[in-house]
N, C-alpha and C positions, 0 to 999 in steps of 0.2 A: 357104915362100912368104909374103912380107910382105903384110899387109892393114892398112888403117886404117879404123876405124869412126868416123864423124862423126855426132853426134846434134844435129840442128838443132831448136831451139825458136823459134817466131816469136811476136812480140808481137801476139796476137789482139785486144788492146784498141784498137789503133791502126792498123787496116787501111785502106789508101787506097781510094778509089772505084774505081780500075782494078785491084783485086786479082785478078779473074778473068783479066784480060789478062796480068798478071804470072805467074799460075799456068800459063797456056798457054805462055808463053815459057820458064818453068822446066822444063816437061815436054820441050820441044824440046832444051834444053841437056843434061839428064840422058839423054835418048834418044841423043844424039850421043856422050856419054861411054860409054854401053853399047855402041854400035856400034863405037867405036874400041878397046874392050876395057879401059878403065881403071876402069869401074864394074862391080863384080860383082853387087851387089844394092841395091835401093831398097825400103825398108819405110816405109809411111805410118803415122803414129801414130794409134791409135784415137781419141784425144782431138782430132784434127784441128788440132793446134797445132804440127806439125812432121813431121820424117822422120828416118830412120836410113839412112845411105848407107855402103856397104862398098866402099872403093876397093882395087884390087889392084896389086901390083908397084910400090909407091911408098912413100916415107917420109911421116911426119906433116907435114913442112914443105910438101911438094908438095900434099898433100891440103888443107892450109890455103889455099894459093894458089888451088886450084881452087874451093874453097867461096866464096872472096871474089868469084868471077866469077858466082855464081848471082844471078838476078834477085831472089830472096827475101832475099839477104844483107842488104840495108839494113833489112829488117823483122825481123831476128833479135833474139831476147831473149837467147839464148845458143847457143853451139856447144861441145860437148865432143868431144874427140878421144882415141881409144884405139888405140895400136899393137898389132897382133895378129900371131901366127904361126899360120898354118893348119896343122892336123895332118892332116886328111883331109876 
C-alpha cells in the first residue's frame, strides 16, 4: 500500500494577523481529506511550526498537488515528501 509522508514547516516569523482563521480553514480541509479516505494520519509538530501528514493510496505528485491547496501553503518555509510502502 502506497503512502506519502509530507512534512510541512511554516514560517512562524511572518504569520499574518488572520492566522487563527487560516488554521480553522486548514482544519476543515484536512478533516475533509480524512473523511474521503485520502489522509491516513495528521501529526502536529511539538514545536508548533508545522505538521506531518500521511496520505494513502496515491503517489508523491498527487500529494504535492493536494498540499498546494492547503490554506497554510502560502506560509510554508519548506515541505519534504517521502514515498513509503506500508508493511503492516
